[in-house]
KEKE-3310 file (N, C-alpha, C; in steps of 0.2 Angstrom, whole numbers, plus 5000, padded with zeros to 4 digits):
npx = (5655:5645:5632:5613:5605:5610:5608:5607:5607:5607:5612:5607:5604:5593:5586:5574:5569:5576:5579:5566:5567:5579:5576:5566:5574:5583:5575:5570:5562:5570:5585:5598:5607:5614:5617:5621:5624:5627:5635:5631:5639:5630:5624:5615:5608:5611:5623:5626:5614:5618:5629:5626:5615:5626:5631:5621:5619:5628:5627:5626:5635:5644:5648:5658:5656:5665:5660:5645:5640:5629:5613:5616:5629:5632:5624:5631:5644:5639:5637:5646:5654:5646:5642:5634:5620:5613:5604:5597:5589:5586:5578:5582:5572:5561:5554:5555:5543:5542:5543:5549:5563:5564:5552:5556:5570:5566:5557:5565:5576:5567:5562:5573:5579:5586:5583:5569:5554:5544:5528:5522:5519:5512:5512:5504:5512:5501:5499:5490:5485:5493:5487:5499:5508:5520:5528:5535:5532:5519:5510:5514:5522:5534:5547:5557:5572:5583:5590:5584:5582:5578:5565:5559:5557:5547:5538:5534:5540:5542:5541:5554:5562:5573:5570:5561:5564:5572:5591:5602:5618:5629:5627:5623:5632:5641:5635:5635:5647:5650:5643:5646:5655:5649:5638:5622:5607:5594:5584:5592:5591:5584:5596:5605:5596:5595:5607:5609:5599:5602:5612:5606:5595:5583:5567:5555:5540:5531:5516:5514:5515:5531:5538:5538:5534:5537:5528:5532:5541:5555:5565:5560:5545:5540:5534:5522:5509:5515:5531:5548:5561:5574:5571:5567:5578:5586:5576:5580:5591:5589:5594:5607:5608:5603:5611:5622:5616:5616:5629:5633:5626:5629:5642:5643:5642:5629:5622:5614:5601:5595:5591:5577:5575:5583:5579:5566:5567:5573:5565:5553:5560:5564:5552:5545:5554:5551:5538:5535:5543:5533:5521:5523:5533:5533:5527:5538:5548:5550:5561:5573:5574:5572:5584:5590:5585:5590:5604:5606:5601:5604:5604:5598:5590:5583:5574:5569:5560:5553:5545:5539:5531:5523:5516:5510:5500:5493:5485:5480:5472:5464:5456:5450:5442:5433:5428:5421:5414:5402:5398:5392:5382:5376:5368:5360:5353:5346:5340:5331:5323:5317:5308:5300:5294:5288:5280:5270:5266:5252:5251:5255:5247:5233:5238:5236:5223:5217:5223:5218:5207:5211:5221:5213:5206:5218:5221:5231:5241)
npy = (5613:5610:5598:5600:5589:5573:5556:5541:5523:5508:5493:5478:5466:5469:5472:5474:5482:5493:5504:5511:5517:5524:5534:5539:5548:5555:5563:5574:5587:5597:5600:5601:5590:5575:5556:5542:5527:5510:5498:5482:5471:5462:5450:5448:5461:5473:5480:5484:5493:5503:5507:5513:5523:5532:5537:5546:5554:5567:5568:5557:5545:5528:5517:5502:5487:5471:5461:5453:5462:5466:5475:5484:5486:5490:5503:5511:5512:5521:5533:5537:5543:5551:5569:5579:5591:5587:5569:5556:5539:5527:5512:5501:5494:5504:5520:5537:5551:5564:5578:5575:5576:5591:5594:5588:5593:5607:5608:5601:5611:5620:5618:5615:5603:5588:5578:5572:5568:5560:5555:5539:5532:5515:5501:5486:5472:5472:5485:5490:5499:5498:5498:5505:5511:5522:5533:5538:5548:5552:5561:5573:5588:5593:5589:5586:5583:5575:5565:5555:5544:5545:5548:5539:5531:5538:5536:5541:5540:5527:5520:5511:5513:5519:5525:5534:5547:5560:5566:5574:5576:5578:5571:5559:5552:5550:5542:5531:5527:5521:5511:5493:5483:5472:5458:5462:5453:5456:5468:5480:5492:5496:5496:5504:5516:5517:5521:5533:5538:5539:5550:5560:5575:5580:5579:5582:5582:5580:5576:5574:5562:5557:5545:5530:5516:5498:5485:5468:5464:5467:5456:5458:5460:5448:5439:5424:5415:5403:5399:5397:5384:5390:5405:5406:5405:5416:5426:5425:5433:5446:5442:5447:5460:5464:5460:5469:5482:5481:5479:5492:5502:5495:5502:5515:5528:5531:5519:5512:5518:5515:5502:5497:5500:5491:5480:5478:5477:5463:5455:5457:5452:5437:5433:5434:5426:5413:5412:5411:5400:5391:5392:5396:5388:5373:5356:5347:5354:5359:5353:5355:5367:5374:5368:5378:5389:5388:5389:5403:5409:5404:5391:5394:5406:5401:5392:5400:5408:5399:5395:5406:5404:5394:5397:5410:5402:5394:5405:5410:5400:5400:5411:5409:5396:5403:5412:5403:5395:5407:5411:5398:5399:5409:5405:5398:5405:5412:5403:5399:5411:5411:5400:5404:5414:5408:5401:5410:5415:5417:5406:5394:5395:5393:5381:5374:5375:5368:5354:5352:5344:5331:5329:5330:5319:5309:5311:5321:5339)
npz = (5412:5424:5426:5429:5433:5434:5427:5432:5427:5428:5417:5411:5401:5394:5381:5377:5381:5382:5373:5374:5387:5385:5376:5385:5391:5384:5378:5389:5395:5401:5397:5402:5408:5412:5407:5414:5411:5417:5409:5414:5411:5401:5391:5380:5368:5373:5374:5361:5357:5369:5363:5349:5355:5360:5351:5346:5356:5364:5379:5385:5393:5393:5406:5409:5414:5417:5420:5425:5441:5447:5453:5462:5464:5450:5450:5461:5453:5443:5451:5458:5447:5442:5439:5441:5450:5456:5458:5448:5450:5437:5431:5419:5412:5416:5411:5411:5413:5402:5406:5417:5424:5424:5430:5446:5448:5449:5460:5471:5472:5474:5486:5496:5501:5506:5499:5489:5486:5473:5462:5456:5442:5439:5428:5421:5412:5402:5400:5409:5422:5440:5454:5466:5482:5480:5488:5502:5512:5524:5514:5518:5515:5518:5528:5542:5553:5567:5557:5543:5548:5558:5556:5550:5561:5569:5560:5552:5539:5526:5516:5504:5491:5477:5466:5464:5468:5469:5473:5483:5477:5483:5496:5491:5485:5496:5502:5494:5493:5505:5504:5505:5494:5486:5478:5476:5478:5480:5489:5489:5487:5499:5508:5502:5505:5518:5522:5516:5520:5536:5535:5528:5531:5529:5518:5506:5497:5482:5473:5460:5447:5441:5434:5427:5429:5426:5431:5437:5429:5434:5446:5460:5460:5456:5463:5465:5469:5466:5467:5460:5465:5461:5461:5473:5481:5476:5484:5495:5495:5502:5516:5515:5510:5524:5534:5529:5532:5546:5551:5545:5553:5566:5567:5571:5582:5587:5588:5596:5596:5586:5587:5585:5573:5565:5572:5566:5553:5552:5558:5549:5537:5540:5543:5531:5523:5529:5527:5514:5510:5515:5510:5498:5488:5481:5486:5483:5483:5496:5505:5500:5499:5512:5518:5510:5517:5530:5527:5523:5535:5545:5559:5571:5569:5558:5565:5574:5565:5559:5571:5575:5563:5563:5576:5572:5561:5569:5577:5565:5561:5573:5570:5558:5561:5570:5563:5555:5564:5569:5557:5556:5567:5561:5552:5558:5565:5556:5550:5559:5562:5549:5549:5560:5554:5543:5551:5556:5543:5530:5522:5530:5539:5532:5528:5540:5545:5533:5538:5549:5554:5551:5557:5570:5571:5573:5584:5584:5589)
capx = (5648:5641:5625:5609:5604:5613:5602:5610:5605:5610:5608:5609:5601:5586:5587:5568:5567:5581:5578:5562:5571:5584:5572:5562:5578:5584:5569:5568:5562:5577:5593:5605:5606:5620:5614:5627:5622:5632:5634:5634:5641:5626:5627:5610:5612:5611:5629:5625:5610:5621:5634:5620:5613:5630:5633:5617:5618:5634:5625:5625:5641:5642:5652:5658:5658:5669:5655:5638:5641:5622:5611:5619:5636:5632:5622:5640:5648:5636:5635:5653:5655:5641:5645:5627:5621:5607:5606:5591:5589:5581:5580:5582:5565:5557:5554:5555:5540:5546:5546:5552:5569:5563:5549:5560:5576:5563:5554:5571:5579:5563:5562:5579:5578:5591:5579:5565:5551:5537:5522:5525:5514:5514:5507:5507:5512:5496:5497:5483:5488:5492:5489:5505:5511:5527:5527:5537:5529:5511:5507:5516:5527:5542:5549:5565:5574:5590:5591:5579:5579:5572:5558:5556:5558:5543:5532:5533:5543:5537:5546:5562:5563:5576:5566:5554:5566:5580:5595:5607:5622:5635:5625:5621:5640:5644:5631:5637:5656:5651:5641:5649:5657:5646:5633:5616:5603:5587:5583:5599:5588:5584:5601:5607:5593:5597:5615:5608:5593:5607:5617:5600:5590:5575:5564:5550:5538:5527:5511:5514:5518:5537:5541:5534:5535:5534:5526:5530:5547:5560:5563:5555:5539:5537:5530:5516:5507:5520:5538:5553:5567:5578:5567:5566:5586:5586:5572:5583:5597:5587:5599:5613:5608:5600:5617:5625:5614:5617:5636:5633:5622:5633:5649:5640:5643:5623:5619:5609:5595:5591:5588:5571:5575:5586:5574:5560:5567:5576:5559:5549:5562:5564:5544:5544:5557:5548:5531:5537:5544:5526:5515:5524:5536:5529:5529:5545:5556:5552:5567:5579:5573:5573:5591:5592:5584:5595:5611:5606:5598:5607:5600:5595:5586:5578:5571:5565:5556:5547:5541:5533:5525:5518:5512:5505:5497:5489:5482:5476:5467:5458:5452:5445:5439:5428:5423:5416:5406:5400:5393:5386:5378:5370:5364:5356:5348:5340:5335:5326:5319:5312:5305:5294:5291:5284:5273:5266:5263:5246:5251:5256:5238:5229:5238:5235:5214:5215:5223:5215:5202:5215:5225:5209:5205:5221:5224:5239:5239)
capy = (5617:5605:5596:5599:5583:5566:5553:5535:5519:5501:5490:5472:5461:5473:5475:5473:5488:5499:5509:5515:5519:5529:5539:5544:5553:5561:5569:5576:5595:5599:5599:5601:5583:5571:5553:5537:5520:5506:5491:5478:5462:5458:5443:5451:5465:5479:5486:5487:5498:5508:5513:5517:5531:5536:5542:5550:5560:5567:5568:5550:5543:5522:5513:5495:5482:5466:5456:5456:5463:5467:5484:5490:5490:5496:5512:5514:5515:5529:5539:5539:5546:5558:5577:5584:5597:5583:5565:5553:5533:5525:5506:5502:5492:5509:5527:5544:5556:5570:5583:5573:5580:5597:5596:5586:5599:5614:5607:5602:5618:5628:5616:5616:5596:5584:5574:5575:5561:5560:5550:5535:5528:5506:5497:5479:5470:5474:5492:5490:5503:5495:5503:5504:5517:5522:5538:5538:5552:5553:5566:5581:5593:5595:5585:5588:5579:5573:5562:5554:5537:5546:5551:5532:5528:5541:5532:5548:5537:5521:5514:5511:5513:5526:5525:5539:5552:5566:5566:5580:5572:5576:5567:5553:5549:5551:5535:5526:5527:5520:5506:5487:5479:5464:5456:5463:5452:5459:5474:5485:5500:5497:5495:5513:5522:5514:5524:5539:5544:5541:5555:5566:5578:5582:5575:5584:5579:5581:5571:5573:5556:5557:5539:5526:5508:5492:5480:5462:5463:5467:5451:5459:5460:5441:5434:5423:5410:5396:5401:5391:5383:5394:5411:5408:5406:5424:5433:5425:5436:5450:5443:5449:5466:5465:5461:5475:5486:5479:5480:5501:5504:5496:5507:5521:5530:5531:5512:5511:5523:5511:5494:5494:5501:5484:5472:5478:5473:5458:5451:5456:5448:5432:5430:5433:5419:5406:5411:5410:5394:5385:5395:5398:5383:5367:5352:5343:5359:5361:5351:5360:5375:5372:5370:5384:5394:5387:5391:5410:5414:5399:5386:5397:5410:5398:5390:5406:5410:5393:5396:5412:5404:5389:5403:5414:5397:5394:5409:5412:5396:5400:5416:5404:5395:5408:5415:5397:5397:5415:5410:5393:5402:5415:5403:5392:5408:5415:5397:5399:5415:5409:5397:5407:5419:5403:5398:5417:5415:5415:5400:5390:5395:5389:5373:5370:5375:5362:5348:5352:5337:5323:5329:5327:5311:5305:5314:5324:5342)
capz = (5416:5429:5424:5433:5434:5433:5428:5433:5425:5427:5411:5411:5399:5394:5374:5374:5384:5384:5368:5375:5393:5383:5373:5388:5396:5378:5375:5393:5395:5403:5393:5406:5411:5409:5407:5415:5410:5418:5407:5420:5409:5398:5387:5375:5362:5377:5375:5355:5360:5370:5359:5345:5357:5361:5345:5342:5360:5368:5384:5386:5394:5396:5410:5409:5418:5412:5422:5430:5447:5452:5451:5468:5462:5446:5454:5464:5448:5440:5457:5458:5441:5441:5438:5441:5457:5459:5456:5450:5448:5432:5429:5412:5409:5416:5410:5416:5408:5400:5412:5424:5426:5425:5438:5451:5450:5451:5466:5475:5471:5478:5494:5498:5503:5505:5494:5486:5481:5467:5461:5450:5437:5438:5424:5420:5404:5396:5399:5414:5429:5444:5461:5470:5484:5482:5491:5507:5518:5523:5512:5521:5509:5520:5533:5544:5558:5566:5552:5540:5551:5565:5552:5550:5568:5571:5557:5544:5532:5526:5509:5504:5484:5477:5460:5464:5471:5467:5478:5483:5474:5489:5499:5488:5484:5501:5503:5489:5494:5513:5501:5505:5488:5485:5474:5481:5473:5484:5496:5489:5487:5507:5511:5501:5507:5526:5523:5514:5527:5541:5532:5526:5536:5528:5514:5502:5492:5477:5472:5452:5444:5435:5434:5422:5432:5422:5434:5434:5425:5441:5452:5467:5457:5450:5469:5464:5472:5466:5465:5458:5470:5462:5463:5481:5484:5474:5487:5501:5495:5508:5520:5514:5512:5530:5537:5526:5534:5552:5550:5545:5560:5573:5565:5571:5589:5591:5585:5602:5596:5580:5588:5583:5566:5563:5574:5562:5546:5554:5560:5543:5530:5542:5543:5525:5521:5531:5524:5506:5510:5517:5506:5489:5486:5479:5490:5481:5483:5504:5507:5499:5499:5520:5519:5509:5522:5535:5526:5521:5541:5550:5562:5577:5567:5555:5571:5576:5561:5561:5577:5573:5558:5567:5580:5566:5558:5574:5576:5559:5561:5577:5568:5553:5565:5575:5558:5553:5569:5568:5550:5558:5570:5558:5547:5562:5567:5549:5548:5567:5559:5543:5551:5564:5548:5539:5554:5557:5537:5528:5520:5537:5543:5528:5529:5547:5543:5530:5539:5556:5554:5550:5564:5576:5572:5573:5590:5584:5588)
cpx = (5645:5634:5619:5607:5607:5609:5606:5606:5608:5607:5610:5605:5594:5586:5580:5566:5571:5582:5572:5565:5575:5581:5569:5567:5583:5581:5567:5568:5568:5583:5597:5606:5613:5616:5620:5622:5629:5630:5637:5635:5635:5628:5619:5612:5610:5616:5630:5621:5613:5625:5632:5619:5619:5632:5627:5614:5625:5635:5626:5633:5639:5648:5652:5660:5660:5663:5649:5640:5634:5619:5615:5624:5636:5629:5628:5642:5646:5637:5642:5656:5651:5645:5638:5627:5617:5608:5599:5593:5583:5583:5579:5577:5559:5557:5553:5548:5544:5548:5547:5557:5569:5559:5554:5566:5572:5561:5559:5573:5573:5562:5567:5580:5585:5591:5572:5560:5544:5534:5526:5518:5515:5508:5510:5510:5507:5495:5492:5486:5486:5492:5493:5506:5516:5529:5529:5533:5521:5508:5507:5522:5533:5541:5558:5566:5582:5592:5584:5576:5577:5564:5554:5554:5550:5536:5530:5536:5541:5540:5551:5565:5566:5574:5564:5558:5574:5583:5599:5614:5629:5634:5626:5629:5644:5641:5634:5645:5656:5646:5646:5650:5653:5640:5626:5611:5593:5589:5590:5595:5586:5591:5605:5603:5595:5603:5612:5603:5597:5610:5611:5596:5581:5573:5557:5548:5531:5522:5513:5518:5524:5538:5535:5536:5533:5534:5529:5538:5553:5560:5560:5547:5535:5535:5524:5515:5511:5526:5542:5558:5572:5578:5568:5572:5586:5582:5578:5589:5595:5592:5605:5614:5606:5607:5623:5622:5615:5623:5637:5631:5628:5641:5649:5640:5635:5619:5612:5602:5592:5590:5583:5569:5576:5582:5569:5559:5569:5571:5554:5553:5564:5558:5543:5546:5552:5542:5531:5538:5538:5522:5516:5528:5531:5533:5537:5551:5556:5559:5573:5578:5573:5580:5595:5591:5588:5603:5613:5605:5602:5601:5595:5588:5581:5572:5567:5559:5551:5543:5537:5528:5521:5514:5507:5500:5493:5483:5477:5468:5461:5454:5446:5440:5432:5424:5419:5410:5403:5396:5388:5380:5374:5366:5358:5350:5342:5337:5329:5321:5316:5307:5299:5290:5286:5276:5268:5260:5257:5246:5251:5248:5234:5230:5236:5226:5214:5215:5221:5211:5205:5218:5222:5209:5211:5224:5229:5235:5239)
cpy = (5610:5604:5598:5593:5576:5560:5544:5528:5512:5498:5482:5467:5463:5476:5476:5480:5495:5504:5515:5519:5525:5534:5543:5549:5558:5565:5572:5583:5600:5595:5597:5595:5578:5562:5546:5531:5516:5499:5487:5469:5458:5454:5445:5457:5472:5483:5488:5494:5502:5512:5515:5523:5535:5541:5547:5556:5561:5568:5561:5547:5533:5519:5506:5491:5476:5461:5458:5456:5465:5474:5488:5492:5494:5504:5513:5516:5520:5533:5542:5544:5551:5564:5582:5586:5590:5574:5560:5547:5531:5518:5507:5497:5499:5516:5531:5548:5561:5575:5581:5575:5587:5598:5593:5591:5604:5612:5604:5607:5623:5624:5616:5610:5593:5577:5575:5567:5564:5555:5547:5530:5520:5505:5489:5478:5472:5482:5494:5496:5497:5499:5501:5511:5518:5528:5536:5542:5553:5560:5573:5583:5593:5592:5586:5585:5579:5569:5559:5547:5539:5548:5544:5529:5531:5538:5539:5545:5530:5516:5516:5513:5521:5529:5532:5547:5556:5566:5572:5576:5573:5571:5559:5550:5549:5542:5529:5523:5520:5512:5500:5486:5473:5465:5457:5459:5455:5465:5481:5491:5500:5498:5502:5517:5522:5522:5533:5543:5545:5549:5562:5568:5579:5579:5581:5581:5581:5576:5568:5566:5557:5552:5534:5519:5502:5487:5474:5461:5464:5459:5451:5460:5454:5436:5432:5418:5404:5399:5394:5390:5390:5402:5413:5409:5414:5429:5431:5429:5442:5450:5446:5456:5468:5465:5467:5481:5486:5481:5488:5503:5503:5500:5513:5522:5532:5524:5512:5513:5519:5504:5492:5495:5493:5476:5470:5474:5466:5452:5451:5452:5440:5429:5430:5427:5413:5407:5409:5402:5389:5386:5395:5391:5378:5362:5347:5347:5362:5359:5355:5366:5377:5372:5375:5390:5395:5390:5398:5413:5410:5397:5390:5402:5407:5395:5394:5407:5404:5393:5401:5408:5397:5393:5405:5408:5397:5397:5410:5406:5396:5407:5412:5400:5397:5410:5410:5397:5402:5413:5404:5396:5408:5412:5399:5398:5412:5409:5397:5405:5415:5406:5398:5412:5415:5401:5402:5417:5414:5408:5394:5391:5393:5383:5371:5370:5368:5355:5347:5345:5331:5323:5327:5322:5308:5307:5319:5332:5348)
cpz = (5420:5427:5429:5439:5431:5433:5428:5431:5422:5420:5411:5407:5397:5387:5373:5378:5384:5378:5372:5381:5390:5381:5378:5390:5390:5378:5382:5391:5396:5401:5397:5410:5408:5412:5407:5414:5410:5414:5410:5416:5405:5392:5380:5371:5366:5374:5366:5353:5361:5366:5351:5347:5358:5355:5345:5349:5364:5374:5388:5388:5397:5401:5409:5412:5414:5413:5426:5438:5451:5451:5456:5466:5454:5446:5457:5459:5446:5445:5457:5454:5438:5442:5441:5448:5459:5454:5456:5447:5442:5431:5423:5408:5412:5411:5413:5410:5408:5403:5419:5427:5429:5431:5445:5452:5451:5458:5472:5477:5477:5485:5496:5502:5503:5499:5492:5484:5477:5466:5456:5448:5436:5433:5422:5412:5398:5397:5404:5421:5435:5451:5465:5473:5486:5485:5499:5512:5518:5521:5514:5516:5511:5528:5537:5552:5560:5561:5548:5543:5556:5562:5552:5555:5571:5566:5551:5539:5531:5520:5508:5497:5482:5471:5459:5468:5466:5473:5478:5481:5480:5493:5496:5487:5491:5504:5501:5493:5501:5510:5501:5497:5487:5480:5477:5476:5476:5490:5495:5490:5496:5510:5509:5504:5515:5526:5522:5521:5533:5539:5531:5532:5533:5519:5513:5498:5488:5473:5464:5450:5439:5433:5432:5425:5428:5429:5434:5430:5428:5442:5459:5466:5454:5456:5468:5468:5472:5463:5465:5465:5469:5462:5470:5485:5481:5480:5494:5503:5501:5512:5520:5514:5520:5534:5534:5533:5543:5553:5549:5550:5566:5571:5567:5578:5592:5588:5589:5600:5590:5582:5585:5576:5564:5567:5568:5555:5547:5553:5553:5538:5533:5542:5535:5522:5521:5527:5515:5506:5511:5512:5498:5485:5486:5482:5490:5480:5492:5508:5507:5500:5509:5521:5516:5514:5528:5534:5527:5530:5547:5555:5566:5574:5563:5562:5572:5572:5560:5567:5578:5569:5562:5573:5577:5564:5564:5576:5571:5558:5566:5575:5561:5557:5570:5568:5555:5558:5569:5562:5551:5562:5568:5555:5549:5563:5562:5548:5555:5562:5555:5544:5555:5558:5545:5544:5556:5550:5536:5526:5524:5540:5539:5529:5536:5547:5541:5533:5546:5557:5556:5556:5572:5578:5574:5581:5590:5585:5583)
residu = (MET:GLN:PRO:LYS:VAL:SER:VAL:VAL:ILE:PRO:VAL:TYR:ASN:VAL:GLU:LYS:PHE:LEU:ALA:GLY:CYS:LEU:ASP:SER:VAL:ILE:LYS:GLN:THR:LEU:ALA:ASP:ILE:GLU:ILE:ILE:CYS:VAL:GLU:ASP:GLY:SER:THR:ASP:ASN:SER:ALA:ALA:ILE:LEU:LYS:LYS:TYR:CYS:MET:GLN:ASP:SER:ARG:LEU:ARG:VAL:LEU:TRP:HIS:GLU:ARG:ASN:LEU:GLY:THR:GLY:MET:ALA:ARG:LYS:SER:GLY:VAL:LEU:ALA:ALA:ARG:GLY:GLU:TYR:ILE:MET:PHE:LEU:ASP:SER:ASP:ASP:GLU:LEU:PHE:LEU:HIS:ALA:CYS:GLU:THR:ALA:TYR:ASP:ALA:ILE:LYS:ARG:ASN:GLY:THR:ASP:VAL:LEU:GLU:PHE:GLY:VAL:LYS:SER:ILE:ASP:SER:ALA:GLY:GLN:ALA:LYS:LYS:ILE:ASP:PHE:LEU:GLU:THR:GLU:ASN:ILE:PRO:TYR:LEU:GLU:ASP:LYS:ASN:LEU:LEU:HIS:LEU:TRP:LEU:LYS:GLY:LYS:LEU:LYS:ASN:TRP:THR:ILE:LEU:ASN:LYS:ILE:PHE:ARG:ALA:GLY:LEU:CYS:LYS:ARG:ALA:PHE:ARG:GLU:MET:GLU:ASP:ALA:PHE:TYR:ILE:MET:ALA:GLU:ASP:THR:TYR:ILE:SER:CYS:ILE:TYR:TRP:TYR:TYR:GLY:ARG:SER:ILE:SER:MET:ILE:GLN:GLU:GLU:LEU:TYR:LEU:TYR:HIS:TRP:GLY:VAL:GLY:ILE:SER:THR:GLN:ILE:HIS:PRO:ALA:ILE:THR:LEU:ASP:TYR:TYR:LYS:LYS:LEU:LEU:GLY:GLU:LYS:ASP:SER:LEU:ASP:ALA:ILE:ILE:ARG:PHE:ILE:ASN:SER:LYS:PRO:ASP:LYS:ASP:GLU:TYR:LYS:THR:PHE:VAL:LEU:LYS:PHE:HIS:ASP:ASP:TRP:LEU:HIS:LEU:ALA:VAL:SER:LEU:TRP:GLN:GLY:ASN:LEU:ALA:GLU:ARG:ASP:LYS:GLY:GLU:GLY:LEU:LEU:ALA:LEU:THR:GLN:LYS:TRP:GLY:MET:GLU:GLU:THR:ALA:GLU:GLY:LEU:LEU:TRP:LEU:MET:ASN:SER:ASN:ARG:GLU:GLN:GLU:LYS:VAL:ARG:LEU:LYS:GLN:GLU:LEU:THR:ILE:ALA:GLN:GLN:ARG:ALA:LEU:ASP:ALA:GLU:LEU:ASN:LEU:LYS:ALA:VAL:LYS:VAL:GLY:TRP:SER:PHE:ARG:ILE:GLY:ARG:ILE:ILE:THR:SER:ILE:PRO:ARG:LYS:LEU:LEU:GLY:ARG:PRO)
# end
């Protein structure tokens, strides 16, 4: 019998979080689900934990990668093996609320859309809530168009995460089949969403929080004022996802309709790369960081990005100087007004009276 929902979980070196993740799925109020874990070549105790849980629940299946292929390829293996009517994704360091599968399934069946999104609760390592907007749509319960990329072009969709959604399985499988086999370090969500958005036509939304996201654990949420050179090189992996997106779009007969879409991602990711190089890398790493940037983006595009950065810095400096000038002018005005207030005040008048005779003797006003 076909399960209602397949939950796909990539697993790589997450022994600290894995039990909590699996418990949150096994205890779902919707029992008619399958749980597909893709063990992606872990070197810690993750594999042993999976084997233990397999013996406890027959709904859990494990697919084994002999070596680490990355989250994107792990998800692809899980999706292509899934037997459910719908597919949801869960990172192995996160959790689902216990009614998540049931609520998401009932909502997408009721709305009849290709994808449904739901709310996310995000917490940091101390358990404190983090305010992050994961919702794609602008509080609109139902949207439909030629495809979902057209909705993005119209400003109706904004984010690209796949974690807070439930997908129609047939379309999801089609999208992952067209995903190129490669190790994607960054932005693999955007890449696969781009493909799904091309084929999907409708999306619905519920506000209810169904996903518990652990902020600061994954690679994409670890950007701090100071980053290491190795981490910067990983962040440059967005370029690989961008190239794959461009190849996908260029393979379609209506590719010209999505020039704005491609250019937006190109500029955003190039500008982020040069901004992180300037503002987040230590001075000692700037040289090697620039070399890595050039190797990933090429000389021409790196030069384009650096020119944008120079102009952006110039504009920011103009704004800063204008703000400082405004503050200085306001302080001078305040000082002048305060002086006038003092001159007309009683203390000033009394002082003038007391000193009037000495001033007259000296011939001063």
